[in-house]
C-alpha angles and dihedrals in degrees: 000000000000123000091250090054090049091050091053089051089058089058094062123091121249091256093053090047091052089054091050089049091053090049091050092048091052091048090050089051090052091048092051090047091051089049092054093048093047097245096114116088102166105065092180089075090072093053092046093049091048089052093048091050091050092049091051091049090049093053090048090052092048092051093048092050091049091051091050092050093044093047093048094053 
């Protein structure tokens, strides 16, 4: 994921990010399924999707921590 794409992720709300995380997780499942059935030829897609999912989760975590700190102050 490019830096510009990561910056656009940071503009979404936590709810929207959770939906994107669910979509990424579903896509990861489909890629793993395709790998097991022999239909996947480009294995780098799995790694890229895992990284995308992790980046989304990181942004969610950052936003939640920021909300907790802002709410506690």
